[in-house]
N, CA, C and O atoms as a MOPAC input file, in Angstrom:
PM7 MOZYME 1SCF
protein

 N     31.98700 1   -20.47300 1     0.34900 1
 C     32.28100 1   -20.48300 1     2.05300 1
 C     31.13300 1   -19.46300 1     2.59600 1
 O     30.94700 1   -18.32100 1     2.17700 1
 N     30.55000 1   -19.99500 1     3.41400 1
 C     29.31800 1   -19.09700 1     4.31200 1
 C     30.33700 1   -18.62800 1     5.39700 1
 O     31.25000 1   -19.23800 1     5.95300 1
 N     29.88500 1   -17.34600 1     5.51800 1
 C     30.42800 1   -16.34700 1     6.56000 1
 C     29.51700 1   -16.69600 1     7.79000 1
 O     28.30300 1   -16.58400 1     7.61700 1
 N     29.90100 1   -17.03700 1     8.80600 1
 C     28.91500 1   -17.21200 1    10.26100 1
 C     29.74700 1   -16.38100 1    11.31300 1
 O     30.95800 1   -16.48200 1    11.50900 1
 N     28.84800 1   -15.52700 1    11.96200 1
 C     29.31700 1   -14.71300 1    13.08500 1
 C     28.17600 1   -14.88500 1    14.22400 1
 O     26.98700 1   -14.56800 1    14.21400 1
 N     29.05400 1   -15.56100 1    15.29600 1
 C     28.04000 1   -16.07100 1    16.63800 1
 C     27.21000 1   -16.98600 1    16.07300 1
 O     26.15000 1   -17.03400 1    16.69600 1
 N     27.26500 1   -17.95100 1    14.87700 1
 C     26.20700 1   -18.73700 1    14.89800 1
 C     25.27500 1   -18.36900 1    13.95700 1
 O     24.31000 1   -19.13000 1    13.89100 1
 N     25.27600 1   -17.25500 1    13.07300 1
 C     24.31000 1   -16.51500 1    12.42300 1
 C     24.88400 1   -16.04500 1    11.32500 1
 O     25.76300 1   -15.18600 1    11.39000 1
 N     24.39700 1   -16.62300 1    10.03200 1
 C     24.84000 1   -16.19700 1     8.85900 1
 C     24.00500 1   -14.93100 1     8.40900 1
 O     22.81400 1   -14.99600 1     8.10300 1
 N     24.81700 1   -13.68400 1     8.40000 1
 C     24.58400 1   -12.48700 1     7.97500 1
 C     23.88000 1   -12.18300 1     6.61900 1
 O     23.15700 1   -11.22800 1     6.33500 1
 N     24.31900 1   -13.35400 1     5.77100 1
 C     23.81000 1   -13.15300 1     4.44300 1
 C     22.50700 1   -14.15800 1     4.08600 1
 O     22.26000 1   -14.45500 1     2.91700 1
 N     21.82500 1   -14.57500 1     5.03900 1
 C     20.84900 1   -15.40500 1     4.85300 1
 C     19.72800 1   -14.74600 1     4.35300 1
 O     19.29600 1   -13.81300 1     5.03000 1
 N     19.18300 1   -15.02400 1     3.34000 1
 C     18.11200 1   -14.52300 1     2.72900 1
 C     16.65800 1   -14.24300 1     3.47700 1
 O     15.95600 1   -13.23400 1     3.40900 1
 N     16.43900 1   -15.48400 1     4.22200 1
 C     15.35100 1   -15.70900 1     4.97900 1
 C     15.41400 1   -14.63200 1     5.89600 1
 O     14.26100 1   -14.20700 1     5.98000 1
 N     16.16700 1   -13.96400 1     6.63100 1
 C     16.24700 1   -12.98200 1     7.48400 1
 C     15.75500 1   -11.63100 1     6.84300 1
 O     15.36600 1   -10.72000 1     7.57500 1
 N     15.77400 1   -11.50500 1     5.46700 1
 C     15.40800 1   -10.24000 1     5.01700 1
 C     13.98400 1   -10.23800 1     4.71600 1
 O     13.41400 1    -9.14800 1     4.68300 1
 N     13.29000 1   -11.37000 1     4.47800 1
 C     11.93000 1   -11.58800 1     4.52700 1
 C     11.15500 1   -11.43700 1     5.70900 1
 O      9.94700 1   -11.27500 1     5.53800 1
 N     11.64400 1   -11.45800 1     7.00600 1
 C     10.69600 1   -11.12800 1     8.14700 1
 C     10.58200 1    -9.79800 1     7.96000 1
 O     11.37200 1    -9.02800 1     7.41600 1
 N      9.21300 1    -9.52900 1     8.60600 1
 C      8.84400 1    -7.87800 1     8.65400 1
 C      9.42200 1    -7.49400 1     9.97800 1
 O      9.36500 1    -8.27200 1    10.93000 1
 N      9.96500 1    -6.34100 1    10.06000 1
 C      9.99500 1    -5.76700 1    11.32300 1
 C      9.07500 1    -4.92500 1    11.79800 1
 O      8.59200 1    -3.98300 1    11.17200 1
 N      8.76100 1    -5.31900 1    13.15200 1
 C      7.61900 1    -4.49000 1    13.71400 1
 C      8.07300 1    -3.26900 1    14.80700 1
 O      8.68700 1    -3.61500 1    15.81700 1
 N      7.80000 1    -2.01600 1    14.61200 1
 C      8.06200 1    -1.02100 1    15.34800 1
 C      7.67600 1    -1.09900 1    16.83100 1
 O      6.59600 1    -1.57400 1    17.18300 1
 N      8.47300 1    -0.68000 1    17.58300 1
 C      8.21100 1    -0.50300 1    18.93400 1
 C      7.90500 1     0.90300 1    19.31200 1
 O      8.10600 1     1.74800 1    18.44000 1
 N      7.45800 1     1.28600 1    20.44600 1
 C      7.23600 1     2.66000 1    20.68300 1
 C      8.39600 1     3.41100 1    20.99400 1
 O      9.29500 1     2.90500 1    21.66400 1
 N      8.46300 1     4.64700 1    20.54100 1
 C      9.62300 1     5.63200 1    20.45200 1
 C     10.67700 1     5.30800 1    19.21000 1
 O     11.57900 1     6.13000 1    19.05000 1
 N     10.62400 1     4.22800 1    18.37300 1
 C     11.36700 1     3.87300 1    17.39200 1
 C     11.03100 1     4.89600 1    16.20000 1
 O      9.88400 1     5.29100 1    15.99400 1
 N     12.19600 1     5.30600 1    15.40000 1
 C     12.05500 1     6.19200 1    14.36300 1
 C     11.81600 1     5.25600 1    13.05300 1
 O     12.40900 1     4.19800 1    12.84500 1
 N     10.85500 1     5.83500 1    12.22700 1
 C     10.65500 1     5.16200 1    11.00600 1
 C     10.20000 1     6.19800 1    10.08200 1
 O      9.69300 1     7.26500 1    10.42900 1
 N     10.46900 1     5.71100 1     8.56300 1
 C     10.02900 1     6.36900 1     7.44100 1
 C      8.53600 1     6.19900 1     6.74600 1
 O      8.15000 1     5.03800 1     6.61300 1
 N      8.06000 1     6.78000 1     6.49700 1
 C      6.55800 1     6.71400 1     5.76100 1
 C      6.16800 1     7.41700 1     4.63100 1
 O      6.82600 1     8.38200 1     4.24200 1
 N      5.12100 1     7.01900 1     4.03700 1
 C      4.37200 1     7.55400 1     2.85300 1
 C      3.06800 1     8.08400 1     3.34700 1
 O      2.45900 1     7.44300 1     4.20400 1
 N      2.60500 1     9.17400 1     2.88900 1
 C      1.16400 1     9.76200 1     3.16700 1
 C      0.35600 1     9.11400 1     2.38300 1
 O      0.62600 1     9.34900 1     1.20500 1
 N     -0.50400 1     8.41200 1     2.51800 1
 C     -1.58200 1     7.85600 1     1.51700 1
 C     -2.98600 1     8.75700 1     1.39700 1
 O     -3.59400 1     8.97800 1     0.35000 1
 N     -3.30800 1     9.17500 1     2.59900 1
 C     -4.51700 1     9.88800 1     2.24500 1
 C     -4.79300 1    10.92900 1     3.24300 1
 O     -4.04300 1    10.74800 1     4.20200 1
 N     -5.50300 1    11.86900 1     3.40100 1
 C     -5.54200 1    12.90100 1     4.43500 1
 C     -6.91000 1    13.08200 1     4.84300 1
 O     -7.70900 1    12.95900 1     3.91500 1
 N     -7.37800 1    13.32500 1     5.91200 1
 C     -8.83100 1    13.82800 1     6.31300 1
 C     -8.58000 1    15.21800 1     7.27200 1
 O     -7.48000 1    15.74900 1     7.42900 1
 N     -9.61400 1    15.59100 1     7.75900 1
 C     -9.48800 1    16.80300 1     8.37300 1
 C     -8.82900 1    16.82000 1     9.87800 1
 O     -8.46800 1    17.86200 1    10.42500 1
 N     -8.73700 1    15.65200 1    10.40800 1
 C     -7.98800 1    15.20200 1    11.59700 1
 C     -6.65600 1    15.09300 1    11.52900 1
 O     -5.95900 1    15.43500 1    12.48400 1
 N     -6.02900 1    14.50600 1    10.16500 1
 C     -4.66100 1    14.23600 1    10.23100 1
 C     -4.54700 1    13.26200 1     8.88400 1
 O     -5.45200 1    13.29000 1     8.05000 1
 N     -3.58800 1    12.54900 1     8.74500 1
 C     -3.13000 1    11.71700 1     7.61500 1
 C     -2.89400 1    10.34100 1     8.06800 1
 O     -2.47700 1    10.03100 1     9.18300 1
 N     -3.25000 1     9.39500 1     6.93500 1
 C     -2.75900 1     8.06400 1     7.13200 1
 C     -1.65300 1     7.82100 1     6.35000 1
 O     -1.38900 1     8.32700 1     5.25900 1
 N     -0.97400 1     6.94700 1     7.03100 1
 C      0.55200 1     6.83200 1     6.48400 1
 C      0.82300 1     5.27300 1     6.34900 1
 O      0.23300 1     4.48900 1     7.09200 1
 N      1.75600 1     4.82100 1     5.35800 1
 C      2.39700 1     3.51500 1     5.17200 1
 C      3.45800 1     3.48000 1     5.65400 1
 O      4.21900 1     4.16600 1     4.97300 1
 N      4.05500 1     2.94200 1     6.67100 1
 C      5.32000 1     3.05300 1     7.03200 1
 C      6.31900 1     1.99200 1     6.22100 1
 O      5.76100 1     1.00800 1     5.73700 1
 N      7.56800 1     2.10900 1     6.06400 1
 C      8.69300 1     1.32700 1     5.30900 1
 C      8.72600 1    -0.02200 1     5.50700 1
 O      9.48300 1    -0.71200 1     4.82400 1
 N      7.93700 1    -0.56000 1     6.43700 1
 C      7.70000 1    -2.08600 1     6.81900 1
 C      6.30300 1    -2.44800 1     6.39700 1
 O      5.94900 1    -3.60800 1     6.60500 1
 N      5.61300 1    -1.76100 1     5.93300 1
 C      4.04900 1    -1.98700 1     5.40700 1
 C      3.11000 1    -1.68700 1     6.51700 1
 O      1.90800 1    -1.72600 1     6.25400 1
 N      3.49000 1    -1.39500 1     7.72000 1
 C      2.23400 1    -1.14600 1     8.61400 1
 C      1.74600 1    -0.08100 1     8.39200 1
 O      2.43400 1     0.74900 1     7.79700 1
 N      0.28700 1     0.27300 1     8.83100 1
 C     -0.38500 1     1.38200 1     8.49000 1
 C     -0.31500 1     2.20700 1     9.71500 1
 O     -0.12400 1     1.58800 1    10.76200 1
 N     -0.43900 1     3.54500 1     9.77800 1
 C     -0.09000 1     4.42600 1    10.70100 1
 C     -1.04700 1     5.86200 1    10.49300 1
 O     -1.52600 1     6.29600 1     9.44600 1
 N     -1.12900 1     6.37100 1    11.75800 1
 C     -1.99300 1     7.59600 1    11.58900 1
 C     -1.23300 1     8.88900 1    12.45400 1
 O     -0.65500 1     8.73000 1    13.52900 1
 N     -1.35600 1    10.04400 1    11.81500 1
 C     -0.66300 1    11.19300 1    12.44700 1
 C     -1.61400 1    12.33600 1    12.26400 1
 O     -2.15300 1    12.73400 1    11.23100 1
 N     -1.72300 1    12.87500 1    13.77300 1
 C     -2.67300 1    14.23000 1    13.65000 1
 C     -1.91100 1    15.53000 1    13.03800 1
 O     -2.48100 1    16.57000 1    12.70800 1
 N     -0.46800 1    15.26700 1    12.94500 1
 C      0.13500 1    16.38800 1    12.67200 1
 C      0.37200 1    16.50500 1    10.92900 1
 O      1.03000 1    17.44900 1    10.49200 1
 N     -0.05400 1    15.75900 1    10.25500 1
 C      0.32300 1    15.47600 1     8.74000 1
 C     -0.69000 1    16.11000 1     7.81700 1
 O     -0.30500 1    16.41500 1     6.68800 1
 N     -1.93600 1    16.34100 1     8.16700 1
 C     -2.95000 1    16.83400 1     7.51600 1
 C     -2.73500 1    17.70200 1     6.71800 1
 O     -3.51900 1    17.63500 1     5.77100 1
 N     -1.91300 1    18.63400 1     6.64200 1
 C     -1.49700 1    19.82300 1     5.63400 1
 C     -0.47900 1    19.41200 1     4.73400 1
 O     -0.13900 1    20.18700 1     3.83900 1
 N      0.04300 1    18.31600 1     4.84700 1
 C      1.07300 1    17.94000 1     3.56700 1
 C      0.28400 1    16.95900 1     2.65100 1
 O     -0.67800 1    16.28200 1     3.01500 1
 N      0.80000 1    16.98200 1     1.48700 1
 C      0.06500 1    16.67500 1     0.24600 1
 C      0.49700 1    14.91700 1     0.26000 1
 O      1.46900 1    14.35700 1     0.76600 1
 N     -0.68900 1    14.35300 1    -0.53100 1
 C     -0.56300 1    12.87800 1    -0.36500 1
 C      0.90000 1    12.52600 1    -1.39800 1
 O      1.28200 1    13.20400 1    -2.35200 1
 N      1.45200 1    11.41500 1    -0.92100 1
 C      2.53300 1    11.01300 1    -1.56900 1
 C      3.73400 1    11.69900 1    -0.95700 1
 O      4.78100 1    11.39800 1    -1.52900 1
 N      3.85700 1    12.51300 1     0.02000 1
 C      4.98600 1    12.90600 1     0.90100 1
 C      5.83000 1    12.16600 1     1.50600 1
 O      5.22500 1    11.44600 1     2.29900 1
 N      6.89800 1    11.99500 1     1.52000 1
 C      7.98700 1    10.95700 1     2.49500 1
 C      8.20600 1    11.55700 1     3.47500 1
 O      8.67100 1    12.69200 1     3.37100 1
 N      7.93900 1    10.98500 1     4.76600 1
 C      8.22600 1    11.84000 1     5.93200 1
 C      9.12800 1    10.62100 1     6.88400 1
 O      9.28800 1     9.42100 1     6.66200 1
 N      9.58400 1    11.42800 1     7.93000 1
 C     10.42500 1    10.59800 1     8.98300 1
 C      9.39200 1    10.77600 1    10.31000 1
 O      8.87100 1    11.88500 1    10.43300 1
 N      9.11700 1     9.88100 1    11.16800 1
 C      8.18400 1    10.06300 1    12.12000 1
 C      8.59800 1     9.12800 1    13.47400 1
 O      9.38400 1     8.20800 1    13.24900 1
 N      8.24800 1     9.25700 1    14.49200 1
 C      8.25100 1     8.38900 1    15.77200 1
 C      7.21500 1     7.57200 1    16.14300 1
 O      6.09700 1     8.08600 1    16.09900 1
 N      7.28400 1     6.64200 1    16.43200 1
 C      6.14300 1     5.93600 1    16.88400 1
 C      5.60100 1     6.27000 1    18.32200 1
 O      6.36700 1     6.04300 1    19.25800 1
 N      4.44700 1     6.74800 1    18.57000 1
 C      3.79000 1     7.23900 1    19.94400 1
 C      3.02700 1     6.29500 1    20.42500 1
 O      2.82100 1     6.34000 1    21.63800 1
 N      2.45900 1     5.29300 1    19.70600 1
 C      1.62400 1     4.36300 1    20.45200 1
 C      1.41700 1     3.24000 1    19.49500 1
 O      1.01200 1     3.50600 1    18.36300 1
 N      1.65400 1     2.02300 1    19.84100 1
 C      1.45100 1     0.96700 1    19.03600 1
 C      0.00200 1     0.54500 1    18.50900 1
 O     -0.96900 1     0.94000 1    19.15400 1
 N     -0.17900 1    -0.18900 1    17.44300 1
 C     -1.55300 1    -0.48300 1    16.75600 1
 C     -2.43400 1    -1.05400 1    17.99800 1
 O     -1.77300 1    -1.70500 1    18.80700 1
 N     -3.55100 1    -0.94200 1    18.22500 1
 C     -4.48900 1    -1.83600 1    19.11000 1
 C     -5.55200 1    -2.56700 1    17.90700 1
 O     -6.62600 1    -2.08800 1    17.54100 1
 N     -5.02200 1    -3.65500 1    17.49300 1
 C     -5.73300 1    -4.35600 1    16.61200 1
 C     -7.10700 1    -4.92600 1    17.15700 1
 O     -7.98100 1    -5.04200 1    16.29800 1
 N     -7.38600 1    -5.24500 1    18.25900 1
 C     -8.64800 1    -5.51500 1    18.76600 1
 C     -9.58500 1    -4.57000 1    18.72300 1
 O    -10.77300 1    -4.83500 1    18.90000 1
 N     -9.13500 1    -3.35500 1    18.48100 1
 C    -10.13600 1    -2.19500 1    18.69100 1
 C     -9.92600 1    -1.63000 1    17.38400 1
 O    -10.40000 1    -0.50100 1    17.25300 1
 N     -9.26700 1    -2.17800 1    16.25900 1
 C     -9.19900 1    -1.62300 1    14.99100 1
 C     -8.74100 1    -0.33600 1    15.00100 1
 O     -9.28000 1     0.51200 1    14.29000 1
 N     -7.52500 1     0.00300 1    15.94000 1
 C     -6.81400 1     1.33400 1    15.85000 1
 C     -5.35900 1     1.16600 1    15.03000 1
 O     -4.57100 1     0.22100 1    15.00700 1
 N     -5.33900 1     2.05500 1    14.58000 1
 C     -3.69300 1     2.03800 1    13.62000 1
 C     -2.85000 1     2.62000 1    14.64100 1
 O     -3.31600 1     3.20200 1    15.62100 1
 N     -1.53900 1     2.46100 1    14.40800 1
 C     -0.45700 1     2.98000 1    15.26200 1
 C     -0.55200 1     4.33800 1    14.95300 1
 O     -0.84900 1     4.70400 1    13.81600 1
 N     -0.30400 1     5.19500 1    15.95300 1
 C     -0.21100 1     6.59600 1    16.10500 1
 C      1.48900 1     6.93700 1    15.97300 1
 O      2.32400 1     6.33100 1    16.64500 1
 N      1.75500 1     7.77500 1    15.20400 1
 C      3.16000 1     8.27700 1    15.09800 1
 C      3.13700 1     9.73000 1    14.88900 1
 O      2.28000 1    10.24600 1    14.17100 1
 N      4.02700 1    10.39300 1    15.47500 1
 C      4.37500 1    11.77300 1    15.39800 1
 C      5.30100 1    12.16200 1    14.24900 1
 O      6.29600 1    11.48700 1    13.98300 1
 N      4.98400 1    13.18300 1    13.61900 1
 C      5.68600 1    13.73700 1    12.64100 1
 C      6.89600 1    14.53800 1    12.97300 1
 O      6.79700 1    15.56400 1    13.64500 1
 N      8.20200 1    14.03500 1    12.45600 1
 C      9.59500 1    14.50300 1    12.85800 1
 C      9.99900 1    15.47400 1    11.69500 1
 O     10.21200 1    16.64200 1    12.01900 1
 N     10.13600 1    15.09700 1    10.29200 1
 C     10.61100 1    15.96800 1     9.38900 1
 C     10.28100 1    15.20000 1     8.15000 1
 O      9.94400 1    14.01700 1     8.12000 1
 N     10.43600 1    16.12200 1     6.98300 1
 C     10.34100 1    15.24500 1     5.61400 1
 C     11.43900 1    14.78300 1     5.30100 1
 O     12.53500 1    15.28200 1     5.55700 1
 N     11.20100 1    13.72400 1     4.68100 1
 C     12.28100 1    12.66400 1     4.11900 1
 C     12.84700 1    13.22100 1     2.82600 1
 O     12.07600 1    13.47700 1     1.90100 1
 N     14.22800 1    13.43300 1     2.70400 1
 C     14.85700 1    14.21000 1     1.02900 1
 C     14.84500 1    13.19300 1     0.27000 1
 O     14.66700 1    13.45100 1    -0.92000 1
 N     15.01600 1    11.76800 1     0.64000 1
 C     15.24400 1    10.54700 1    -0.28200 1
 C     14.25800 1    10.65300 1    -1.25900 1
 O     14.18100 1     9.81000 1    -2.15200 1

C-alpha cells in the first residue's frame, strides 16, 4: 500500500534523483577540491562547483559548512560564491 500525503508519495524514488539547486543565503556542505592564492574551489553536497575566498588556508579534502553568497553566472563562466561558516565534523 502506497502512502500518499497531499497527492505526493514521499517514498517516490524519482524525487531522490532530482538535484537540488541552492539559492542565495542557503546553507550547504561542501568539500575543498583545490586551493589557490585567492581562495579555494569547493564541490558542494549536491555536486555544484563553488569558490570561497576564505578557505585558501584549509587543506584539500576538508569538509566545510558554507552559505551561498552569489549564484553561479554560467554565461560568464563564474562559479557560485560561498562564504565559509565552519568546519563539518561529520
